FIGU-606719 format. One record per residue (C-alpha): residue number from 0; residue in one letter; chain; x, y, z. Coordinates in nm, 3 decimals, padded with zeros to 5 digits. Example, Ala and Ser with C-alpha at 12.3 -4.5 7.8 and 13.67 -1.06 7.14 Angstrom:
2
  seq  type  mol        x        y        z
    0     a    A   01.230  -00.450   00.780
    1     s    A   01.367  -00.106   00.714
//
This chain:
136
  seq  type  mol        x        y        z
    0     m    A   11.211   04.453   15.171
    1     e    A   11.170   04.596   15.513
    2     g    A   11.479   04.604   15.729
    3     l    A   11.722   04.579   15.439
    4     t    A   11.726   04.942   15.328
    5     h    A   12.093   04.961   15.434
    6     l    A   12.168   04.747   15.128
    7     g    A   12.078   05.042   14.908
    8     s    A   11.883   05.120   14.596
    9     d    A   11.996   05.174   14.238
   10     i    A   11.886   05.170   13.876
   11     a    A   11.805   04.815   13.763
   12     f    A   12.009   04.659   13.483
   13     e    A   11.940   04.355   13.267
   14     e    A   12.206   04.231   13.027
   15     k    A   12.402   04.556   13.068
   16     q    A   12.099   04.766   12.971
   17     v    A   11.881   04.983   13.195
   18     r    A   11.563   04.794   13.276
   19     v    A   11.256   04.997   13.183
   20     a    A   10.945   04.996   13.404
   21     a    A   10.590   04.982   13.264
   22     t    A   10.575   05.362   13.305
   23     g    A   10.864   05.405   13.062
   24     d    A   11.098   05.525   13.338
   25     a    A   11.412   05.347   13.450
   26     d    A   11.322   05.065   13.687
   27     g    A   11.498   05.031   14.022
   28     v    A   11.627   04.768   14.261
   29     e    A   11.664   04.786   14.637
   30     g    A   11.766   04.577   14.935
   31     l    A   11.900   04.230   14.853
   32     d    A   11.833   04.278   14.480
   33     c    A   12.051   04.591   14.481
   34     y    A   12.326   04.413   14.675
   35     f    A   12.315   04.115   14.435
   36     q    A   12.331   04.343   14.130
   37     d    A   12.625   04.537   14.275
   38     i    A   12.820   04.222   14.369
   39     v    A   12.769   04.081   14.018
   40     n    A   12.882   04.412   13.865
   41     r    A   13.195   04.412   14.081
   42     l    A   13.275   04.048   13.992
   43     s    A   13.213   04.115   13.621
   44     t    A   13.440   04.419   13.592
   45     p    A   13.807   04.370   13.507
   46     k    A   14.022   04.538   13.771
   47     g    A   14.146   04.873   13.642
   48     a    A   13.869   04.909   13.381
   49     i    A   13.719   05.211   13.558
   50     w    A   13.983   05.484   13.548
   51     c    A   13.851   05.674   13.851
   52     h    A   13.828   05.350   14.059
   53     p    A   14.138   05.150   13.958
   54     e    A   14.104   04.902   14.247
   55     y    A   13.742   04.813   14.164
   56     g    A   13.681   04.475   13.999
   57     v    A   13.863   04.144   13.962
   58     l    A   14.185   04.018   13.808
   59     i    A   14.035   03.682   13.709
   60     y    A   14.040   03.769   13.339
   61     n    A   14.421   03.752   13.356
   62     h    A   14.390   03.378   13.432
   63     l    A   14.181   03.279   13.128
   64     q    A   14.478   03.152   12.928
   65     e    A   14.674   03.007   13.219
   66     q    A   14.711   02.642   13.308
   67     d    A   14.488   02.480   13.565
   68     s    A   14.708   02.462   13.874
   69     v    A   14.661   02.478   14.249
   70     t    A   14.840   02.814   14.260
   71     n    A   14.623   02.969   13.988
   72     r    A   14.305   02.838   14.149
   73     l    A   14.405   02.980   14.488
   74     e    A   14.484   03.320   14.333
   75     m    A   14.146   03.333   14.157
   76     e    A   13.955   03.227   14.468
   77     q    A   14.137   03.489   14.675
   78     d    A   14.063   03.756   14.411
   79     i    A   13.689   03.678   14.416
   80     r    A   13.674   03.674   14.798
   81     r    A   13.863   04.004   14.817
   82     a    A   13.633   04.171   14.565
   83     m    A   13.316   04.060   14.744
   84     e    A   13.444   04.174   15.082
   85     e    A   13.546   04.515   14.944
   86     d    A   13.177   04.597   14.918
   87     p    A   13.108   04.780   15.247
   88     r    A   12.773   04.597   15.281
   89     s    A   12.947   04.256   15.297
   90     e    A   13.009   04.098   15.635
   91     y    A   13.384   04.060   15.672
   92     g    A   13.508   03.701   15.677
   93     t    A   13.199   03.549   15.514
   94     a    A   13.314   03.544   15.150
   95     h    A   13.392   03.205   14.997
   96     a    A   13.496   03.114   14.645
   97     e    A   13.586   02.788   14.476
   98     v    A   13.698   02.727   14.120
   99     i    A   13.474   02.444   14.001
  100     e    A   13.594   02.428   13.640
  101     m    A   13.888   02.564   13.445
  102     e    A   13.920   02.453   13.084
  103     n    A   13.912   02.584   12.726
  104     e    A   13.972   02.943   12.841
  105     t    A   13.658   02.924   13.058
  106     i    A   13.654   02.950   13.436
  107     k    A   13.354   02.865   13.654
  108     i    A   13.351   02.976   14.016
  109     a    A   13.102   02.910   14.295
  110     a    A   13.096   03.205   14.534
  111     s    A   12.906   03.320   14.840
  112     v    A   12.908   03.620   15.071
  113     k    A   12.681   03.732   15.351
  114     p    A   12.543   04.087   15.351
  115     i    A   12.555   04.269   15.684
  116     g    A   12.231   04.227   15.875
  117     h    A   12.114   03.922   15.682
  118     d    A   12.124   03.561   15.802
  119     t    A   12.151   03.392   15.463
  120     p    A   12.453   03.426   15.232
  121     l    A   12.421   03.529   14.870
  122     n    A   12.522   03.228   14.656
  123     l    A   12.613   03.246   14.289
  124     v    A   12.800   03.062   14.017
  125     l    A   12.992   03.274   13.768
  126     k    A   13.136   03.178   13.430
  127     y    A   13.424   03.383   13.291
  128     d    A   13.546   03.368   12.931
  129     q    A   13.669   03.603   12.658
  130     n    A   13.316   03.748   12.629
  131     g    A   13.304   03.854   12.994
  132     a    A   13.123   03.718   13.298
  133     e    A   12.787   03.546   13.324
  134     v    A   12.588   03.439   13.627
  135     l    A   12.471   03.081   13.585
//
């Protein structure tokens, strides 16, 4: 993806496993695919789970057993926006998040953020439950 090298490159993961290329080596991602993978990783990691990066991740897992209220929804939306904008490749002020469902210890959130140097925002829907996070 020409012009998007500033979004980085990394080892590719599928379902928390390293994706293997046809050659038998670890496959890679770059550009928008790398950015997407990194945003999903950040939004899937409970805040404090990585001892050497205690501020990395989200607090949303703390809300799984809470009641559906305006205050709780606003806190979760703010947490998701903050996490997306902490990625240095995200354009500040472009992150949006909206809780679209909160029931039976499951939270679904629609989120978007625009990477620097790209006209179109990254859009995703995430489902959080006791088993972790899943992109829908």
